[in-house]
C-alpha positions in Angstrom: 155.0 92.4 79.8 157.2 95.4 78.9 156.5 95.7 75.3 153.1 97.4 75.1 153.3 98.7 71.6 154.8 95.6 69.9 151.5 94.7 68.4 150.5 98.1 67.1 151.7 97.8 63.5 149.9 94.5 63.0 146.7 95.8 64.8 146.6 99.1 62.9 147.0 97.4 59.6 144.3 94.9 60.3 141.9 97.6 61.4 142.5 99.8 58.5 141.9 96.8 56.1 138.6 95.7 57.7 137.5 99.3 58.3 137.3 99.9 54.7 135.7 96.6 53.8 132.2 97.4 54.9 132.1 94.0 57.0 131.6 93.8 60.6 134.8 92.7 62.3 136.7 91.6 65.3 140.6 91.7 65.6 142.4 89.6 68.3 146.1 90.1 68.8 148.4 88.3 71.2 152.1 88.8 72.2 153.2 85.9 74.3 156.6 85.0 75.7 157.7 82.1 77.7 161.1 80.9 79.2 161.6 77.1 79.9 164.3 76.0 82.3 165.0 72.4 82.3 167.5 69.8 83.9 167.4 66.4 82.1 168.4 63.1 83.3 172.2 63.6 82.5 172.1 66.6 84.8 172.5 69.1 81.9 170.8 72.5 82.2 168.9 74.0 79.2 167.1 77.4 78.6 164.7 77.9 75.9 162.7 81.0 74.8 159.5 80.9 72.9 157.2 83.6 71.5 153.8 83.7 70.1 152.8 86.8 68.3 150.2 87.2 65.8 146.7 88.5 64.7 143.3 86.7 64.2 140.4 88.2 62.5 136.7 87.5 62.4 134.4 89.1 59.7 130.7 88.9 58.9 129.0 90.5 55.9 126.0 89.7 53.7 125.1 86.4 55.4 128.7 85.1 55.4 131.6 84.9 58.0 135.1 84.1 57.9 138.2 83.7 60.2 141.9 83.7 59.5 145.2 84.3 61.5 148.6 85.4 60.5 151.8 85.3 62.8 154.0 88.4 63.2 153.8 91.9 64.8 154.7 93.8 61.7 151.8 95.5 59.6 152.0 92.8 56.9 150.7 90.3 59.4 147.7 92.4 60.2 146.8 93.0 56.5 147.3 89.2 55.6 145.0 88.0 58.4 142.4 90.6 57.4 142.4 89.9 53.7 142.5 86.0 54.3 139.5 86.4 56.7 137.4 88.2 54.1 138.5 85.8 51.4 137.5 82.7 53.7 134.0 83.9 54.3 131.3 81.2 53.9 127.6 81.4 54.3 126.7 81.5 58.1 125.1 83.6 60.9 126.8 86.7 62.1 129.1 85.2 65.0 130.5 88.7 66.2 128.7 90.1 69.3 127.5 93.6 69.3 129.9 96.0 70.8 127.4 97.6 73.1 127.3 94.3 75.1 130.9 94.1 75.6 133.1 95.5 78.3 135.8 94.9 81.0 135.6 93.6 84.7 138.3 94.4 87.3 140.8 91.6 87.6 144.1 90.9 89.6 147.2 92.4 88.2 149.4 89.7 86.9 152.5 88.6 88.9 155.7 90.6 88.1 158.0 89.6 85.2 160.5 86.7 86.1 163.8 86.8 84.5 165.7 83.5 83.6 168.2 84.1 86.4 165.2 83.9 88.9 164.0 80.7 87.3 167.5 79.1 87.4 167.7 79.8 91.3 164.4 78.2 91.9 165.1 75.3 89.7 168.4 74.6 91.4 166.9 74.9 94.8 164.3 72.4 93.9 167.1 69.9 92.5 168.9 70.3 95.9 165.7 69.5 97.8 164.6 66.5 95.8 168.1 65.0 95.6 168.9 65.0 99.2 168.4 61.1 99.5 169.5 59.9 95.8 169.4 56.2 96.9 165.7 56.5 97.3 164.7 58.8 94.3 166.2 60.4 91.4 165.0 63.5 89.8 165.1 62.3 86.1 163.7 65.6 84.5 162.5 69.0 85.7 160.9 71.6 83.6 160.0 74.9 85.0 158.0 77.2 82.5 157.1 81.0 83.2 154.9 82.6 80.5 153.4 86.0 80.0 151.0 87.2 77.5 149.5 90.5 76.4 146.3 90.4 74.4 144.1 92.9 72.5 140.6 92.5 71.5 139.0 95.3 69.1 135.5 95.0 67.7 134.3 97.1 64.8 131.4 98.2 66.9 133.6 100.2 69.2 134.8 97.9 71.8 138.6 97.8 72.7 140.1 95.8 75.5 143.5 94.8 76.8 144.4 92.0 79.0 147.7 90.9 80.7 148.4 87.4 82.2 151.3 85.7 83.6 151.9 82.2 85.3 154.3 79.6 86.0 154.0 75.8 85.8 156.5 72.9 87.1 156.9 69.4 86.0 159.1 67.0 87.8 159.7 63.3 86.5 160.9 61.4 89.6 162.4 57.9 89.5 162.2 55.8 92.6 164.8 53.2 93.2 162.1 50.7 92.5 158.6 51.1 91.0 157.3 53.4 88.2 158.5 56.8 87.6 156.1 59.5 88.6 155.3 62.8 87.0 154.5 65.8 89.5 152.7 68.8 88.2 152.0 72.0 89.9 151.1 75.7 88.8 151.0 79.1 90.3 150.1 82.5 89.2 153.2 83.9 91.1 156.4 81.8 91.6 156.8 83.8 94.9 153.8 81.9 96.2 155.6 78.7 96.2 157.1 77.1 99.4 159.8 75.3 97.9 160.6 73.1 100.8 157.0 72.0 101.1 156.7 71.4 97.4 159.7 69.3 97.4 158.5 67.1 100.5 155.1 66.6 98.9 156.7 65.5 95.6 159.0 62.9 97.3 156.0 61.6 99.4 153.8 61.2 96.4 156.6 59.6 94.3 157.5 57.2 97.1 154.0 56.2 98.4 153.1 53.4 96.0 156.2 52.0 94.5 155.5 48.2 95.3 152.3 46.2 95.3 149.7 44.6 93.4 146.6 45.9 91.4 143.5 46.2 93.7 140.7 43.7 93.0 138.0 45.2 90.9 135.2 46.7 93.2 132.9 49.5 93.8 134.5 51.6 96.6 134.9 54.9 98.1 137.8 56.9 96.8 139.8 59.8 97.9 141.6 61.8 95.3 144.6 63.9 96.0 144.6 67.3 94.3 147.0 66.0 91.5 144.6 63.2 90.7 141.4 65.3 91.2 142.5 68.0 88.7 142.1 66.1 85.5 138.7 64.8 86.6 137.7 68.3 87.5 138.7 69.4 83.9 136.7 66.6 82.4 133.6 67.6 84.3 134.0 71.4 83.4 134.4 70.5 79.8 131.4 68.2 79.7 129.3 70.9 81.3 130.5 73.6 78.9 129.8 71.4 75.9 126.5 70.2 77.2 127.6 66.6 77.3 125.9 66.4 80.6 122.2 67.2 80.6 121.0 70.0 83.0 117.8 68.1 83.8 118.7 64.6 84.6 121.6 64.2 86.9 121.5 64.4 90.7 124.4 66.6 92.0 125.9 66.4 95.4 125.5 69.5 97.5 129.2 69.2 98.2 130.0 70.6 94.8 130.8 74.1 94.3 132.5 74.3 90.9 133.0 77.8 89.5 134.8 79.1 86.2 136.5 82.0 88.0 137.2 84.0 85.0 137.8 87.4 86.6 139.7 86.1 89.6 141.1 86.4 92.1 140.8 82.7 92.9 142.5 80.3 90.4 145.3 80.9 88.2 144.3 83.4 85.6 142.2 86.4 85.8 140.9 88.2 82.9 138.8 91.4 82.3 136.8 89.8 79.5 136.2 86.6 77.8 137.4 85.5 74.3 134.8 87.6 72.7 134.9 90.7 74.9 131.9 90.1 77.3 132.9 91.2 80.9 134.5 88.4 82.8 132.4 87.1 85.7 132.2 84.0 88.0 130.3 81.3 86.0 128.8 78.7 88.5 128.7 75.4 86.9 127.8 73.1 90.1 126.3 74.6 93.3 123.6 73.8 95.9 123.0 70.4 94.3 122.3 71.8 91.0 124.0 72.3 87.6 124.2 76.0 86.9 124.0 78.1 83.8 125.5 77.2 80.4 127.8 80.0 79.4 128.5 79.8 75.7 130.0 81.9 72.8 127.7 84.7 71.4 126.6 82.7 68.3 125.1 79.8 70.6 123.7 82.3 73.0 121.9 84.3 70.1 120.3 80.9 69.1 119.0 80.3 72.8 121.5 77.7 73.8 122.9 79.6 76.8 124.2 82.9 78.1 127.1 84.6 76.4 130.3 84.9 78.2 131.8 81.4 78.0 134.2 81.9 75.2 137.7 80.8 75.5 140.6 81.9 73.2 143.7 79.7 73.8 145.5 81.2 70.8 145.2 84.0 68.2 145.3 81.0 65.7 141.9 80.0 66.7 138.4 81.6 66.8 136.8 81.8 70.2 135.2 78.5 71.5 132.8 77.5 74.3 135.2 76.0 76.9 136.3 76.4 80.5 139.2 78.7 81.3 139.7 79.0 85.1 138.1 76.1 87.0 138.1 76.3 90.8 136.5 73.9 93.1 135.6 75.8 96.2 136.0 73.9 99.5 132.8 72.6 101.2 132.4 70.3 104.1 136.2 70.8 104.2 138.3 68.4 106.3 142.1 68.1 107.2 143.9 65.2 105.4 143.8 63.2 108.6 139.9 63.6 108.8 139.5 62.8 105.1 141.2 59.6 105.6 139.1 58.8 108.5 136.0 59.6 106.6 137.3 57.3 103.8 137.5 54.5 106.2 137.4 51.7 103.8 138.4 52.5 100.1 141.3 53.8 98.0 143.4 56.9 98.3 144.5 58.0 94.8 147.7 59.9 95.0 148.9 60.7 91.4 147.5 60.2 87.9 149.7 57.8 85.7 148.4 59.0 82.4 145.5 61.2 81.1 141.8 61.0 81.7 140.0 59.1 78.9 136.3 60.3 78.5 133.9 58.6 76.3 131.5 61.4 75.5 128.8 59.3 74.0 128.7 57.1 77.1 129.5 59.9 79.5 132.1 57.5 81.2 135.8 58.0 82.1 138.9 56.0 83.2 142.1 57.2 84.6 145.3 55.3 85.3 146.7 56.2 88.8 148.8 55.2 91.8 147.0 54.7 95.1 146.8 53.0 98.5 143.9 50.8 99.9 142.6 52.2 103.2 140.9 49.9 105.9 139.5 51.3 109.0 141.5 54.5 108.3 144.8 52.9 107.8 146.9 51.9 104.9 146.5 48.3 103.9 148.0 47.8 100.6 150.0 49.9 97.8 149.1 50.0 94.2 151.7 51.4 91.8 149.1 51.1 89.1 145.3 51.1 89.2 142.4 52.3 87.1 139.5 54.5 88.4 136.5 54.3 86.3 132.9 55.5 86.4 130.4 57.9 84.9 130.6 61.6 84.9 127.1 61.6 86.5 128.6 59.3 89.1 131.1 61.9 90.0 128.5 64.7 90.2 126.4 62.8 92.7 129.3 61.1 94.6 131.2 63.9 96.1 131.0 63.7 99.9 133.7 66.2 101.1 136.7 68.2 100.1 140.1 68.8 101.8 141.7 72.0 102.8 144.7 71.5 100.6 144.0 73.1 97.3 146.5 73.3 94.6 146.7 74.6 91.1 147.5 72.9 87.7 147.9 74.0 84.2 146.0 71.5 82.1 144.0 72.4 78.9 142.6 75.0 81.1 143.5 76.1 84.5 142.3 74.0 87.5 142.5 74.8 91.2 141.1 71.9 93.5 141.6 70.6 97.1 141.3 66.7 97.6 138.0 65.2 96.8 136.4 62.4 98.7 133.8 60.4 96.4 131.4 57.6 97.3 131.2 54.6 95.0 133.6 54.5 92.1 134.9 51.7 90.3 138.4 50.8 91.0 140.4 47.9 89.2 
């Protein structure tokens, strides 16, 4: 981002206001910009620009703490956020970590800035590649989003950090001549990493694979999830592990799992020098060697003995830091090619694309996901299913992973997710 001083007036005003208050404090400011290129179903092109600029303040004094935020980069925004945080203080423990514990880790430089003209070139090329056979498939909607952000975190104990991020996400709504429309999602840290020809071919194949057929009979069976279908389930697992919805003592975990929150990079979509509270970014192992890893939490929870600090996430300046995954990566173990994975599935269902969000019952620890897939018998397709439902327990996902593919892809969901295809034993399909 080429506006390094844009937030300075707001930051300086907030620091001045809080520095004279006698309270412990933390100031977080973000300057974000995104460009959306869209081509709709009428083949009309559109460009939208969006900015997120503002300041959030946390304060603690005399057994009370408060949080408030204000939008804008002028000094008035910083003063308003600081004063509102002081006025909003309610009795609570001090949530602000000591500055001596905070710091920065090395992390990859963000991808270069992409101008709208470059995004239009990429979007138009994708349209050409998808629309090669309009009789089979129509591109109903395309959205290409490129975003950049610059964030500052300053702690009253002396910590000061700056982070820069950038990334791009793509959504294509594809309409086959018959069968349901399909939403294709992908994300990359750098648009230059996309092979547009391959991306278009993969999107076409996924959209056309299961356009006709009947729902599968309800049964417990082996399931192979393509990356697009695996990603939302990986996110659900990661969130459950961060929020302690899955006990660290009772579940059995497959040794094929190696799930890591790669906060500092270089794997995954987003690398950061520090977490949402200023603790140095590090890899947080969530599943590895048949075990559930450490529980990383915000400072307030860590101080109470609920885990180790460093698991704070901050999606916006408008919200205080929260315990949540940021950059989930499924590392490949027992990895196989696509052909070998189908052979290893032998009898079961190959799930190609999700057809809606994953629904998780946190109390029961169960999930369900609508999707499109193909029945496999003796390693060969034996039936297409435009709509099916995959169900099970999160603990079943932990113990059921048998192998991974070598075809990892990245997705921008509620957090960043990078995953290959995943082969599970014994999930319920209906």
